[in-house]
C-alpha positions, 0 to 999 in steps of 0.5 A: 500228871494223869494216868489214862487208859490206852485204847486201840491197837497202838504202839506200846506205851514205854513210860520209863521207870525211875530209880531212886538211890536216896539222893537222885533219880535216874532212868532205868535201862532195859536189858539187852534181852528185853523183848519189847525194848532191848537196850532201851528204857525199862518200863515195868514199874509204872506205879512205883515210878508214879509214886516216885514222881509224886514224892520226889518232885518239889511242889510249889508252896504257898508264900505263907509256908516259906521261911525267911530265906526260902526260895519257892520251888516247884515243877515248871509245868505247874506254872502254866494254867492248870485245867479243871480238876488238875492239881499241882505235881509233887510234894512239899517235903522240901519245906522240911529241910531247914526244920529240926527233926521233931514230932511236928516234922514227922506229922508234916512229912506224913501230911505232905506225902499223903497230899502228893499221893492223893492224885494217884488215889483220885485217878484210881491207880491206888485205893489208899495209902498208909504213910508213916514218918519217923525221925532217926535223929542219930543218922540225921534222917527222916524215914518215910514208909509208904504203903499203897493198896489196890481197890481190892484192898491188897498191898500193891506198893511198899517202900521206905524212903530216907529224907536226909538232913544234911549240914547246910 
């Protein structure tokens, strides 16, 4: 994924917003009174959508990272040749689904999230991210707090995500 500037008087770019309910993602719909795209796809939260895509898309893992029985996942577009400077899309958070909720998992989750979000820093959409993972063993979930900052140091993104540990 690349974020590029649009030049010239062209039709407005209507990248759709994604909604995340903790289990699945879906496209956000615009209100019928929307002046740009009435009843179409909402497109007012480009940075939030970019963060969701980076975190919630499964990134292909190196075969040595897989445990017995794991099937490698990943976005199909990463199966093609990547151009110079491109990195695979998504996160490796999916690798944690068969692990116990330990301090090591918290550290890995933070590392995987930072790795996934680094492309947004490299492209200049964010200056940096703070990521904090904390295990909530009682609810069998890992809470992931993600805060993104702009070039001026101001906070421009702040969301919490719950990665659920379900009985497999």
